[in-house]
C-alpha positions in Angstrom: 263.7 104.5 241.2 263.3 101.0 242.4 263.9 98.0 240.0 260.6 96.7 239.4 261.0 96.3 235.6 263.7 93.5 236.4 260.6 91.3 237.4 259.0 91.7 233.9 258.6 88.8 232.0 257.3 88.3 228.4 253.3 88.1 228.4 253.1 90.5 231.1 250.9 93.5 230.5 252.4 97.2 231.0 251.8 101.0 230.4 254.3 103.9 230.0 253.8 106.3 232.6 254.4 109.1 230.6 252.6 107.9 227.5 249.1 106.6 228.2 248.2 107.3 224.5 250.3 104.4 223.8 247.7 102.1 225.5 248.3 98.8 227.2 251.6 96.9 225.8 252.6 93.3 226.1 256.2 92.7 227.3 258.1 90.8 224.7 261.6 90.4 226.2 263.6 91.8 229.1 267.3 91.8 228.6 269.9 93.6 230.4 267.6 96.6 231.3 266.1 96.9 228.0 262.6 96.0 227.8 260.8 95.3 224.5 257.0 96.1 224.7 254.6 95.7 222.1 251.9 98.6 222.6 248.3 98.7 221.3 248.7 102.1 219.8 252.4 102.7 219.3 253.9 99.2 218.1 256.8 97.8 219.2 259.1 100.0 221.4 262.2 99.3 223.3 262.4 100.9 226.8 265.6 101.6 228.8 264.3 100.2 232.1 267.0 102.4 233.9 265.3 105.6 233.1 261.6 104.4 232.8 259.5 102.4 235.3 256.8 100.7 233.5 253.3 100.2 235.4 252.1 96.7 235.4 248.5 96.1 234.4 246.6 93.4 235.8 244.0 93.4 233.4 243.5 94.6 230.1 241.8 97.9 229.3 
């Protein structure tokens, strides 16, 4: 798995590859491989960036 998650910064929009039902999320923080994202339909979730590669979204859905 490439380490694209390390490029994520607060304010960026992402989707979880295995949970499209969560909707688009906004990155809140990215510290030590742990990415905190506030998803439209799932709320605030902490993602282990070493296990899940989030998908960058370039426009809100």
